[in-house]
C-alpha positions in Angstrom: -87.9 62.6 10.6 -84.4 63.1 9.3 -83.6 65.8 12.0 -84.6 63.4 14.8 -82.3 60.7 13.4 -79.4 63.1 13.0 -79.9 64.4 16.6 -79.8 60.8 17.8 -76.6 60.2 16.0 -75.1 63.1 18.0 -75.8 61.0 21.1 -74.4 57.8 19.5 -77.8 56.2 19.0 -78.2 54.5 15.6 -81.6 53.3 14.6 -83.0 52.1 11.2 -86.6 52.6 12.3 -88.0 54.7 15.1 -90.2 52.7 17.5 -93.5 54.2 18.3 -95.5 52.5 21.1 -99.3 52.9 21.0 -102.1 51.5 23.2 -104.8 51.8 20.6 -105.2 48.7 18.4 -107.6 50.5 16.1 -105.1 53.3 15.5 -102.5 50.7 14.6 -104.9 48.9 12.3 -105.6 52.2 10.5 -101.9 53.0 10.2 -101.2 49.6 8.6 -104.3 49.6 6.3 -103.3 50.9 2.8 -106.9 51.6 1.9 -108.4 55.0 2.8 -112.0 54.5 4.0 -114.7 57.1 4.4 -114.5 56.7 8.1 -110.8 57.7 8.2 -111.0 60.7 5.9 -111.6 63.1 8.8 -108.7 61.9 10.9 -106.2 64.7 11.7 -103.3 65.4 9.4 -100.7 64.4 12.0 -102.0 60.8 12.0 -101.6 60.6 8.2 -98.0 61.9 8.7 -97.3 58.9 10.9 -99.0 56.6 8.5 -96.8 57.9 5.6 -93.6 57.4 7.7 -94.7 53.8 8.5 -95.2 53.1 4.8 -91.8 54.6 4.1 -90.1 52.4 6.7 -89.0 55.2 9.0 -91.3 54.3 11.9 -92.4 50.9 13.3 -95.5 50.9 15.5 -95.8 48.5 18.4 -98.8 47.7 20.6 -98.3 48.3 24.3 -101.0 47.5 26.9 -102.6 50.5 28.5 -101.4 49.4 31.9 -97.8 49.3 30.6 -97.9 52.7 28.8 -95.0 54.7 30.3 -96.3 58.0 29.0 -99.2 57.7 31.5 -96.9 59.0 34.3 -96.9 62.4 32.5 -100.6 62.5 31.5 -102.7 60.8 34.2 -103.3 60.8 37.9 -102.2 57.3 38.9 -102.5 55.3 42.1 -99.2 55.0 43.9 -98.5 51.3 43.0 -99.0 52.0 39.3 -97.0 55.2 39.6 -94.1 53.3 41.2 -94.2 50.5 38.6 -94.1 53.0 35.7 -91.4 55.0 37.4 -89.2 51.8 37.5 -89.8 51.4 33.7 -88.5 54.9 32.9 
């Protein structure tokens, strides 16, 4: 995470916490739950990486509605009105 912050500093962007926008409320609940349950023990290591950084205060996770998820423009086939609306958001 340190290398991302130093790279942002090269561009004049200063952030105390990296915002991460997620459209899964259950994933956000797992990230903020300090207790490791048997149902979450098989979750991939990369999600535990994010959880650790949230606990350390490097990342803050925000909920974004699925219809407002800007990343969908890169990952889904969208109808033209939704494509244009997301394109405006970028």
